[in-house]
C-alpha positions, 0 to 999 in steps of 0.5 A: 917730833916723833916720826914713824917710817913704815914699809907697808904690809903686802904679799911680797916674797922679799923680806928685806930691809928698806934702804929708802926708809933707812936713809930717810931716818938718817936724814932727820934723826938728829932733830927728831925721834925716829923709828922704822916699822917693817910690816912685812917682817913683823907681820903687821896687818891693818889691825896690828898697825892701828894698835901700833899707832895708838901706842906710838902716837907719832906726830908724823907717819910716813909710808913707803909706797909701791903700786901694790901698796896702794890699797893698804896705804889707803886704809892705813892713812884713814886709820891714822886720821881716825886715831889723831887728826893732827897726825901728819901723814906722808908718803913717798916712793915709786908710785907717788913719784910716777903720778904725784897729783893723781896719787894725792887726789886718790888718797884724798884728805887722809894724806897731807904730803907726798914726796916725788923723787928722792926725799932725803933733802925735802923731808928735813925741810918739811919737818922744820916747817911743821915745827914752825921753823922753816920757810913756806911749803913751795921751798921744799923739793919734791913736795906735793900737798893740798891747800884750799882744795888745790893740789900743788907740786914742787920740782924733784931734786936729787943729791949730786954728791951721795957721800953727803947722805948719811948712812942708812940707820942700820941700828934702827933696821937690825939687818941681822934679824931678817929671815932667810927670805931675801931678794933672789930667794937663794944666798951663800952666806947669812945674814944679808944686807942690801947696799946702794952704790950708785943711783939713777938710770940713763936707759929707756926700757919701756917697762921701767919707771926707775928714773922717775925716782932717782933720775937718768944721771948715774951718781956714784958714792965714793969708794971709801964711803961704800967700804966704810959702810960694808965694814960697819955692817961686817963688824957691828952687825955680823953681816956676811953677805951683801946685795948690791941693789943698784940698777947700774952698778957696773955702768962706769966699768973703771969705777967698778973695777977699782971698787972691787980691787979695794974690796979684795984688799979689805978682805972681809970674807963676805959673799955678794950678789946683784939680785937686781941685775946688771947691764950685759953690755958693761961686762968684760973678762977682767971685771968678771974675774975681779967679781969672782975673786971678791966673793960674787957667786951669782949674776942676775940678768934682765933678759926679759924675752927670747923674741928679738921683736919683743926685745926691740919693742921693750927698747932693751938695746940688746939681742938674743944673740948678744945675750947668748954670748954674755951668758957664755962669758959669765959661765967661763969666769965660773959665776952662776947666772940667773935670768929674769923674764917678762911674759905678757908684754904688750904685743906678746903672743902665746908664741913669743912667750913660748920662744922665751920659754925655749930660750930660757932652757937653752941658756946655761942658767941656774935659775930663772924667774918668769914675771908677768908684765906689770904696767908700772905708772909713768913707764913708757909702756904704761903711757902707751896703754893709757893713751889707747884705753887698754888699762881699764882691765888692769887689776890694781888690787893684785898688782903683783908679778905673779898675778897677771894684773895685765893681759895683752890682746889675744890672750886671757888671764887663764892662758897667760897664767898657764904659760907662766906655770909652763915656763917655770915647769919647763925650766925647773923640772930638769934633773940638773936644775932640781939637784942645783936648787936642792944643794942650795937650801941652807936650812929648814927655815930657808926651805919653809920660805922657798915653799911659801914662794913656790905656793904663792907664785905656781899654785895659788896665784 
């Protein structure tokens, strides 16, 4: 069959390859004709998507779905069925993984199938069934579907041995063609590709729903497997920097150190970063030294708040004192540090947000990002807000970190946005920080993407 996998168009500042779609393509392309369409990179709006579907006429079209993708996907599913009612429609990703049956009902009859959790095992089974070669739908792991007006859901599954997964279909993704607008905004070398080394997260941060996709058990690829992919990216696609997008790459410290020793011996000369962040309680001087020696230039940390009360309510398992010590340790190892902060978490006040702003300027960070809190479906904080009827004012049409889709009691959206702008201005309008950012700009095109990001986050939103 002809399969089209789609990364929807949205307002994301991150124009980077979709590893999820790359893995899914690899899982089925031996039996099927597969293509990947990145609507953000190719600037494919609904009108251009309609034209693409009319020309491509896939048997199956699948969409990667985050919560902010829902409005676009709803219209895209309708278009697909208008073009060809026989075109099978599928979605997967964080949003449907968090609330599969609710999502199925929301999209209605334009959506045929939905995957919750990892889909590399389930998707090939579904395609076999669609071709009349497989078992019944109840045998497909993670599948949700509609039958005679009833919605049915199968249990999720995860792949225990990650080496059994085929490498992402990089020849369908073309990472070397992506622009200078990667996760993290800045980089050292170019072009860049993301890689996944581990999956799963055992922690209980109340604002996060990541474990709903990949489970709580951390699974690791073999070091040989990861290094083979890095060599492929370096030799065949000219990639000169990689970004480890795991949630818990350093959780098994012994594994991380051995990987870095092997990477050092491979001597690819690539720079690298951890733009999704790493756990502060896993870092020690030996690990950081190995990171530095293998080309790591920046560590991102999920600091989240400068208030110990808010950190406790987030269940971060860390204090502001421990954060200070960790940043000092990273600085001693001559690695730059960036911090992620959340403003507007449930229970926050203007004063706790100001504590976060002060804290961000007291730490020796080269960059900081101040995200407005988003109630991700399936997270503990989402469930609490839902139970207390506090999600009615959430702006699902603008579910982005810069848009203040949720506002805590005692604040208005205007006040929260003003505090977010204050955070950015207090952090970045310092001579040393300004000079550092200017030195980090690599090209006029890079400057163009940075300018777009600045306008969207600070001026327009």
